[in-house]
C-alpha positions, 0 to 999 in steps of 0.5 A: 406746252403739250398737255399730254406730256404734262399729264404723263410727267405728273403721273397718277391723278391721286397722289400722296405728296409734299407741299413742295412737290405740289407747288411744282405740280401746280407750276407745270399745270399752269404752263411754267416752262422755265425754272431757275433756283438755288437749293435751300432748306426747306424749299429744295424739294420744289427745285428738285421736282422741277429739275425732274419734270421740266425736261420731260415736257420740253422746259428748261431747268437751271440751277444758278450760282445763287438767289440773286442770279436766280431772280435775274434769270426769271426776268430774262426768261420771262421777256422771251415769253416763258412762264417762269418760277423760282423757289427759296426760303428766307435767306434766299428771298432776302437776296432776291429783293433787288431783282424783285423790284426790277421785275415789278418796275419792268412789269415782268410776269414771274412766280416766287415760292417762299417756303418759310423757315425761322429766322433771322439769318440762318435761324432754324433751317428745318423749322417752319415759320411765317416771319417773312410776311412784312418782307414780302410787302416791303422787302424791295425798296420804293413805292410798289404793290405786290400780290402774295398768296398763302395756301393752307394745305398740300392741295391748295399749294397746287391750286394756288400756284396755278392762281399765282401764275394766272395773276402774274400773267394777267397783271404782268407782275411778280406774284409771291406764293408763301408756304412754310417748312411744315406745309412744304414737307407735309404729305397729304392726299392730292388730286391733280385737276383735269385739264378742263378744271384748270384755268390758264391765263396768258399775258396780253399780247401785242396784236401787231397793229400800229407801232408797238409801245412796250409800256402803253396801256388801255383801261386795264392799265396792263401793257401788251407784251411782245417777246424778245425776238419777235421783231419789235423794238423793246427797251427794258430798264429799271429806270423811270421810263416812258411808254417806249421804255426809254429812260426818263429818270429826271421827269417828275411827271413821268415818274408819278404817272408810271408808279401810280399806274403800277400801283393802280393796276393791282389796287383797281382790281382787288376784287379779282385778286383777293381770296379768303374763306369765312366761317360763321361770319354772321353768328359770332362775337369773337373772330379769329383772323388767320392764314397759312398752316395756322388756319388748319388748327384754328378751323378745328378750334372754332368748332370746339369753342362753339360746342362750349358756347363761345360764339366764334367765327373765322376769317382765313386770308388766302390773299395777304397782299394786297391786304383786304382792309375793307373785309377786315373792317366789316368783320370788326363791325360785327364782333367784340374781339379779334384773335390773331394767331401768328407763327411770328412775333406779330406781323399781320396783326399790324395791318389788321389793327389798322383796318379794325381802327378801334372798332373792337379789341384785337388780341395777339397770340404769337408763337415762334421756335418752329412749332405750330399752335396747338388747339388747346393754346388757341382754345384757352386764348379764346376762353380768356378773351371771352371772360374779358368781354363778360 
């Protein structure tokens, strides 16, 4: 895509915009040239912005009949070589699960933005929540790995959208970017990075030497890519398949080899995928493990608590899946207790407890109804936790 056209479409370097719009900006900077989606609160603004931007840079925007078709369109367009994205919220994400699994099985790069709202069902369409965290991991059936990123600001919504595309291309897999209705509709100062500040990763392409096997790999475990129409024979199926892409669903050996490789290509590169922030990691008795918009409140509370003599540190998870078990375990060895504030009734606390493995106390602080945790609420929980440890 013409970088000059992208710059012209995005406008001023410094803007005051919503998180939803920032995701669209990040997609364009990452080279996204195809978007298929269906309007849904509070993610509609992502689609609206893409419907404006993509025609300006020679890309394609399609409003599909539903989220099932939207996810299917991403797969088809990606196999022509396009960089593809969709956006949705909880009910739409539920409808995408079958084709999300198909994209995982067929190693199709694409990005799915979920601007979360309170559920289940229709729930609270205009209220933010983080109730889809486990659905992201296990929503589609079968053994699989998934990459999921969780920004905490408008700026990071842009930055992590670029990262999402790069990881998707590098590992030839769908990548999920989860924000929420509060962050999606929040306006903040955004600085659009210059071209030399934007890393662009493209999927590994077939070099034309020898016979093309669409699912053969090297040590990276990621197959090279030849788009439809390039003259190479490519068979793409959600069935268990061999390196040629041909169905072999009755073979236990081929199925075992394929599914383990799909998992290993992500798990063997966790050091390249997992992102996080640490505060006072070496000087704390209590830790807050947090993610998403809740982390913003937690960061301020850490300073308030320390000014009161409570030695608190904070681990902010940016990569949610694959879950950073070893990182959480290291924190558990250094502290006496971990506080886990979540805008749900307890989802990420489960893998956190599993990683902690009894090394320290794990305390929940759950909130639902669409409201963000208040500083007083978190500080009070820390003070109570401190008293319990005395």
